C-alpha positions in Angstrom: 0.0 0.0 0.0 1.3 3.5 -0.9 1.7 6.1 1.8 -1.2 8.6 1.8 1.0 11.8 1.8 0.5 14.0 -1.3 4.2 14.5 -1.8 5.9 11.2 -2.4 9.7 10.5 -2.5 10.6 7.4 -4.4 13.8 5.4 -3.9 14.8 2.8 -6.4 17.6 0.4 -5.4 19.1 -2.1 -7.7 21.7 -4.6 -6.2 23.7 -7.2 -8.1 25.5 -9.0 -5.3 23.5 -12.2 -5.5 21.4 -12.0 -8.6 19.6 -8.8 -9.6 17.3 -7.4 -6.9 15.0 -4.4 -7.3 13.7 -2.6 -4.3 11.3 0.4 -4.5 10.5 2.6 -1.5 7.9 5.4 -1.3 8.5 7.8 1.6 10.7 5.1 3.2 8.0 2.4 3.0 9.1 -0.6 1.0 6.7 -1.2 -1.9 8.6 -3.7 -4.0 11.4 -6.2 -3.2 11.9 -8.6 -6.0 14.7 -10.9 -7.1 14.7 -10.7 -10.9 14.5 -14.0 -12.8 13.0 -15.6 -15.9 9.9 -16.3 -14.0 9.4 -12.7 -12.7 10.3 -10.9 -15.9 8.4 -11.6 -19.1 10.8 -9.9 -21.7 11.9 -13.0 -23.7 14.8 -13.6 -21.2 16.5 -10.3 -22.2 15.7 -8.8 -18.7 19.3 -9.6 -17.6 20.8 -7.4 -20.3 18.4 -4.6 -19.4 18.5 -4.7 -15.6 22.2 -5.8 -15.4 23.5 -2.6 -17.0 24.2 0.7 -15.3 21.5 3.4 -15.6 21.5 7.1 -15.2 17.9 8.0 -14.8 14.3 6.8 -14.5 11.7 7.8 -16.9 8.0 7.6 -16.2 5.8 8.0 -19.2 2.7 10.2 -19.0 0.8 7.4 -20.8 1.5 5.3 -17.7 -0.4 7.9 -15.6 2.6 9.8 -14.2 1.9 13.5 -14.3 3.6 14.5 -11.0 7.2 13.4 -11.2 9.5 16.4 -11.5 13.1 15.2 -11.1 15.5 12.3 -10.6 18.4 12.5 -8.2 20.8 9.6 -8.1 22.1 8.7 -4.6 25.6 7.3 -4.5 26.9 5.0 -1.8 29.1 6.5 0.9 32.5 5.3 2.4 32.6 5.9 6.1 36.3 5.3 6.9 39.3 3.2 6.3 39.2 -0.6 6.5 39.5 -1.8 10.1 42.7 -3.7 9.3 44.3 -0.5 7.8 43.5 1.8 10.8 46.4 0.7 13.0 49.1 1.3 10.3 47.7 3.8 7.8 46.2 7.3 7.8 44.6 9.6 5.3 43.8 13.3 5.2 40.4 12.6 3.7 37.5 13.7 5.8 34.8 10.9 5.8 32.1 10.2 4.7 33.0 10.4 1.0 30.9 9.4 -2.1 31.6 6.1 -3.9 34.1 6.6 -6.7 36.2 9.0 -4.6 39.9 8.3 -4.7 41.4 8.3 -1.1 45.2 8.7 -0.6 46.6 6.5 2.2 50.0 6.6 3.8 51.8 4.7 6.5 51.2 6.3 9.9 54.6 5.1 11.4 57.5 7.4 10.5 59.9 5.6 8.2 57.6 2.7 7.5 57.8 1.3 4.0 54.6 1.9 2.0 53.7 -1.2 -0.1 50.8 -1.6 -2.6 48.6 1.2 -3.8 48.7 4.6 -2.2 45.5 5.6 -4.0 42.4 3.5 -3.2 38.9 4.1 -4.6 35.8 4.1 -2.4 33.2 1.4 -3.1 30.9 1.6 -0.1 31.2 1.6 3.7 34.8 0.6 4.4 35.3 -1.3 1.1 37.8 0.0 -1.5 39.1 -1.1 -4.9 42.8 -0.9 -5.7 45.5 -2.5 -7.9 47.4 -3.9 -5.0 46.2 -3.8 -1.4 48.1 -1.2 0.5 50.2 -2.3 3.4 53.1 -1.0 5.6 56.3 -2.6 6.8 57.8 -1.4 10.1 61.3 0.3 9.8 64.1 -2.2 10.0 61.7 -5.1 9.6 61.6 -5.4 5.9 61.5 -8.6 3.9 64.8 -7.6 2.2 66.6 -7.6 5.6 65.5 -11.2 6.2 66.3 -12.3 2.6 69.9 -10.8 3.0 70.3 -12.6 6.4 69.3 -15.9 4.8 71.6 -15.4 1.9 74.5 -14.6 4.2 73.9 -17.7 6.3 73.8 -19.9 3.2 77.4 -18.7 2.3 78.9 -19.6 5.7 
């Protein structure tokens, strides 16, 4: 049932983590929550191509009875901070929260620590980031190279 308020704010959420799920809220009341499938979509099995792609807007046709919609505003996910396992060794000057897609620069918080992996990570959502190589830090004087050299020296004795 739709809320009775004259002004209605609609929120459409499409997730693709385990199949394709569409949720529709009206004034924060859930109206639709459906896992898309061949049995729920009758578009000759092309629904996956349509709903599996990115979209930039929602269009309501007047012929469908929509005479009141006035705009569409996409809502992007937010990152709320660094990953828990990074907090003890890394820092950033970024002020959270930030929008998904924001590039966050991370550095080692211990002076002299060796920065390994990516210094720039991209916000996905919450405390999830994408990166080429996961950032990490090595404590000064505790590098892998030191141990490798020690092993090599012992092998020659």
